[in-house]
Residue, then its C-alpha position, 0 to 999 in steps of 0.5 A: x823312749x823309756x829306759x825301763x821296760x813295761x814288761x819283762x818275761x819271768x825266769x820260768x817263761x824264758x827257760x820254757x821258750x822255744x828260742x832258749x832251747x834253740x840258742x842252747x842247742x846251737x851254743x857250741x857252734x854260735x858261741x852265743x848265750x843271749x839274743x843279741x849275740x845269737x842274732x849277730x851269729x845268725x847274720x854272720x853265719x847265714x848258712x849255719x843258721x838257716x841249716x839249723x832252722x831247717x833241721x830243728x824245725x823238722x822241715x819235711x823234704x830233701x834239704x840237699x848239701x848246699x845252703x846258699x849260692x852266690x850269697x854276695x848277690x842281692x838279688x841273685x842269691x840262691x837258697x837251698x838250690x838242690x832242695x825238694x819240698x812242698x809247703x802244703x805237705x809241711x802244713x798237713x803233717x798232723x793227721x790226728x783228731x785235734x783241732x786244726x781249724x776253728x772258724x767264727x763268721x761274726x756271730x752267724x756261723x761256727x765250724x771246726x775241722x780236725x787235722x784228719x778232716x782238714x787233710x781229707x778235705x784238701x785231698x778232695x779239693x786237690x783231685x778236683x783241681x787236677x780234674x779241672x786241668x790244674x797242674x804245676x805252675x798254673x794259677x788258682x785265684x780266690x775272691x773269698x772271705x777268711x773261710x776254711x774253704x780258702x785254706x783248703x783250696x790254697x793247700x790243695x793248690x800248693x800240693x800240686x805245685x800250682x800257684x795261689x793268689x787271693x783277694x777279699x770279697x770287699x774288693x771291687x771288680x776293677x780291683x780284682x781284675x787289676x790283680x788277677x787279670x795280670x796272672x791269668x788264673x785257670x780256676x777262680x774260687x768265689x763266695x755267694x755272699x758274706x757277713x759284715x757287721x751283721x749285714x749280708x753282702x751279696x757277691x754274685x753280680x761281681x763274681x759274674x763280671x769278674x769271671x766274664x772278664x777273665x778269659x783264662x778262667x775255665x772254672x768258677x767255683x762258688x763257696x756257699x756261705x749264706x745260700x746253699x744253692x746260689x744261682x750259677x747261671x750268670x757265671x762262666x763255667x760256674x759250679x758250687x764248691x760242694x759239687x766241685x769236690x763231691x766226686x772225690x774221696x779223701x785219700x793220700x795226697x801226692x805232694x809234688x816235690x818242688x824246688x825251694x824257689x818254686x812259686x807258691x803265692x802271688x801277693x800284690x802291692x797296695x796299688x795306690x800309685x798304679x797297677x799293683x805289683x805281682x810279688x811272687x814268693x816261693x815254697x821254701x822261703x815262705x815256709x822257713x821264714x814262717x817257721x822261724x818267726x812262729x816258733x822262735x819269735x812268737x813261741x808258738x808250739x804244737x796245740x797252741x791256738x793262733x789267731x790273727x784278724x786278717x782278710x785273704x787280701x793281706x799277707x797276714x793271712x798267709x802268715x797265719x795259715x803257716x801256723x799249721x806247720x808248727x802244729x798249732x790250731x788256726x782260729x779263723x774269723x771273718x767279718x767286722x772286728x767291732x761286732x759286740x760281744x756277750x757284754x755288748x761292748x764294741x770289739x768284744x766278740x774277738x775276746x769272746x772268741x779268745x775265751x771260748x777257744x783258749x786262744x794263746x796268740x792274738x794278732x791284730x792291728x795297731x788301729x784296732x787296739x787304738x779303737x778299743x782304747x778310745x771306746x773304753x773297752x776293758x777286756x781284763x774286767x769282762x773276760x778271763x783270757x787265761x790262755x793268752x800269752x802273746x798279742x801281735x800288732x802290725x799294719x802301722x806303728x803301735x803308739x806307746x800309749x797303746x802299749x800302756x792300754x794293753x798291759x793296763x786293760x787287757x792283760x798284765x803278763x803277756x808278750x806284746x809284740x809289735x811286728x813289721x815287715x810286709x807283703x814284699x817279704x811275706x814276713x818281718x824285719x823286726x819282731x817280738x822276742x819271748x826272752x827279751x823285755x818290752x819297751x813302750x813304743x818299740x819293736x823288740x828286736x831285729x829278726x834272726x837271720x835278717x841283716x837289718x840296718x838303718x842307713x842315712x841318706x849317704x848309705x852310712x850305717x846309723x849306730x843303735x841309740x844314736x838318736x838318728x833316723x834313716x832308711x830301714x835296709x837289709x844288707x844280706x840276702x834272706x830266704x823269703x826274698x821274692x822269687x821275683x815279680x810276675x811278668x818281669x822277665x829281666x827283673x828290672x821292676x824287681x830291682x827298681x823296687x828295692x835295690x835302686x837306692x843302695x846297690x846290693x842292699x834291700x831298701x824297704x821304704x820305712x823311716x826308722x831308728x834303732x834304740x839303745x836297747x837294739x829295738x826299733x821305732x818306726x816313724x812312718x813310710x819314707x815316701x810319706x816323710x814330711x820335710x818342712x824346712x829341710x827337716x825330716x819328720x816321720x808321720x807317726x810322731x804326729x799321729x801319736x800326739x794327735x790321737x791321744x786327744x779323746x775328740x780325735x778318732x783318727x788323723x792323716x798328715x801330709x806335706x803340702x808344697x807351699x811357697x818353695x817349701x813344705x808345710x805340714x797339713x793335718x786332717x782329723x776325723x772327730x767323734x760323731x757330732x763334734x766340729x773342729x773349732x779354734x779351741x780344739x785346733x789350738x789344743x791339737x797344736x799345743x799337744x804337738x808342740x808340747x811333745x815334739x818340736x815346733x817343726x811338727x806343728x801343722x800349719x793347717x788343721x782341717x776336719x774330714x768325715x773319714x780317712x781313706x785307707x787300703x783294703x788291709x786298713x792302712x791309711x794312704x797319705x800319698x793318695x791324699x797328697x796327690x789329691x791336695x796337689x791336683x794330681x791323679x790317684x792312679x788306682x782308686x780301686x785299691x782303696x776300701x773307701x775311695x769316695x773319701x778322697x773327695x773330702x780332701x779335694x779343692x779345700x779352700x783352706x789350703x789355697x792361702 
C-alpha cells in the first residue's frame, strides 16, 4: 500500500487521547512509550495488561486476586476466576439526566431517554421478567428492530443473570427457529411492525408462527412500534410490552453478582453452510474487551455520542450498546440507511442525524461508504459534521478508494478506523488507533492484548512487510473468547471451529497480510480464496478493481472447478438499465489486469440482477459457489435475499 499516510493525528489530538494517558499511566510497568512497544507489552504480560484495563476503566465488581489460570491452554484458559460482576450494572452506572439513548426510526419516529429514565425502565422490565419466571441461566430472545425497548430488555435480562439473544425482524420464520429453537427461550420479545424505506412491514403473522413453534416460550411480549394496540389473539401467551411492565415501578435494581464467564449473550454464525452455530459470550470478557476497544482504540469517553448502523441480528449491536459502560450516549437508528435526508440525497438521513445529535463516532459498513461514493454524495458540502471525530467501518474490507472518498467528501480531519473481528469473539482483532496515522486500505493496528499473527500454510509466522499473505491467527488466549457453543457439552464443535488447523492457536478464517507499518490488509475469507493454477488470490483484490468502474454497483467472484484446475468467474450487478456487453467485459478485465496480475483476470464475466447476502449485509461467495457446482445450499434462511441464488444456477456460460 502507500508509503505516506492519508491522515495523521495532530499533536494535540495525540496528547488528548485516552490511549496516550493509559500508556503514560502504565509506562513504569510496561517500559513502553509508543503504540508498537505497548502492544508488545500487552501480549507478553497479559495479566498485567488486563488487570490494568479492569482498574483504569473502573469496572464495577470484585476482581479477585487471580487474573489468568491455565494461560498456556487455548481453549481452556480461565480469566479472572474469582471475579464477580454484572455487565448490566456496568452499563447503568450513570443515573443523571444526560442523554443515554436517542432513537430515530427513519423519518417516522423520535425518542430520547436520559440515564435516569433508562435505569428506571430497566428496573421495571427486570421485575416483569422475574414475575414471568425468568432467572439465572434462562434464555430471553428478541425478534426486534434496533429500538430502545431492545436495549432495555437486554439490560434487564443481563441484570438477572439470564441470557440474551436477538435477531432482526427481517428474518424469516425458519431463520428465527433455526436460531432460537436451539436455545429454548422462556420469553420472546417481538414487534408489531417496522419501517423500511418508508414502507410499513407487518410482523404479527410471523410472530404468531414463531411463538407457536417454540414450546419453551411461556410469554410473548409485543413491542408497539406502528400500532399501539396490536391484535394478540394469535400469539402464545401474548401481551403488549406496555402491559407487561405496567404493574412495576422503577426502583433499585438488584444486579446478580456473576462469575466472569457467566453466559451473557448467545450470538449466531451466519448459518450459510448449515444450522447456525450458537456462540456463547460471557459477562466479563464482553465488558472488558469492549471497554478496551471503545476507550483506547476508539477514544470514546463520557458524553461522546456513539452511532453504529446495525440491526439486533449483528454483533455490532452488542458492541454499540456497550458504549454505555464508557458513559457515552447511544444513537440508535432503525430502518434503511438510504432514506433521503433534508437535501434529498440517498443516505443523507444518517448525516442529518449526525448534525442534529452532535454525533462524535459514526459506525457503518464498507458497502455503505462505497454506495455513497457511487451516488456522488458529498456530506462535507451539505452537512456541518462539527462534532464528528471518527468513522468506524466493518463488515467487509474497506477499499483504498473508500479511504479517499471519506477524507475528500465527508471530513478531512477524523480517524477513519477500518476494524475487523467477528461474532466469534464479539469484538475485533484489528482496529483503529487514535495516536497512529491512517494508511489507505489498511487497518491501523492489531488490538491491544490480542496476540494476532499471520501464519503460512505450514504454521510459520509471516513477518510484517514481507508481502506474503496467510491465515489470521491469535496465538494466546484473550478474555472475549467464547465461553463455548450451546449444546456442545464436550467442546468438540468449539474446538473444531477454531483450533483444528493449528493446535493451541485460534485460526480465524481470514486471508490477510501485515504491512510494513504493522497494519493489516484483509484479502477476504480464507474459505473463499481463489486458487487458479495453485496461486492463492484474495477476493477483495478483485472487488477493489471491479467496483471502481462506475457501471458496476456490486460484484461477487468465485473459483469454478474446471478441467482439473480452478478458473475465476466474476458476477457483476450493473447500474439500472445497463447491459453487460463485450466492450464493458473487456474494460472490466483490463482494469483487473492493469492493477493486479494475469492470474486475477476472470475467465468469465456474467451479469446478475442482484447479489445474495446475509442479514448483516455480507455477500455469500460460498453459497454461490455451491449453486454453480450444483451442490445444495443448506440454510437459505440465513440470507436476506435467497431468491437471488437463482441468478447463478445452471448458467450456460459456465458449461464451456
